[in-house]
C-alpha positions, 0 to 999 in steps of 0.5 A: 104314179100320182102320190098326192097333191103338191100345190094349189095355184092361185092367180093374182094381180099383185103378190104384195097385195095377197102375201099378207093374207096368207102369211099374217092372217092364215099364218101359213109359213112363207117359203119365198118368192121365185121368178120364172122368166120362161112362164113370165110370172113371179110366184110366192109359196106358202106351206099349208101342212103337206100342201103348198099354196102358190100365188102366181103374178104375171110379169108381162101382158102376154103371160098366160096368167095375165090372160087368165086374170083378164078372162076369169079374174083372180082366183083358183088357177090350177091343182098340181099333183105330185108324181114319182115318175112324170114321164110314165104318168104322161104316157099313161094319161095319153094312153087313156085318151087324156088331152095334154097341154104338155106331152113332154115334161118341162121345167117348172118352179122349185126344181120341178118337171111339170106337165099340164092336162087340158081342162077339157079332160079334167072336168074344167079344172086345169091340172098339173102333174109335177115331179121334184127334179132333185 
């Protein structure tokens, strides 16, 4: 079951260029930087109340984030919803004829399991379901 918003993902060309805004201007708590090699990204996380802001920087030209920035520019990339049982939620979404990018959960950042819903099924908003795996 979806229990709330986990994070909002923002595609950026450079973490170093954008971290000061979130940390020093908005005064959000900086949670650190993580490399996610299988997704070919580096990300920086900030705490904004109960929600996290995730800045996504491509580390390879063939990264999906790099392709996104080339096509649409920097900006809002996805909204991630917290799940208490991602496998059940994926099954439920498929039963409701929702088009999934991931029909099985995969490893995400920060010890999570993740799955993406295709934007054509969610009002053109890339939507992630995530479950803390710890």
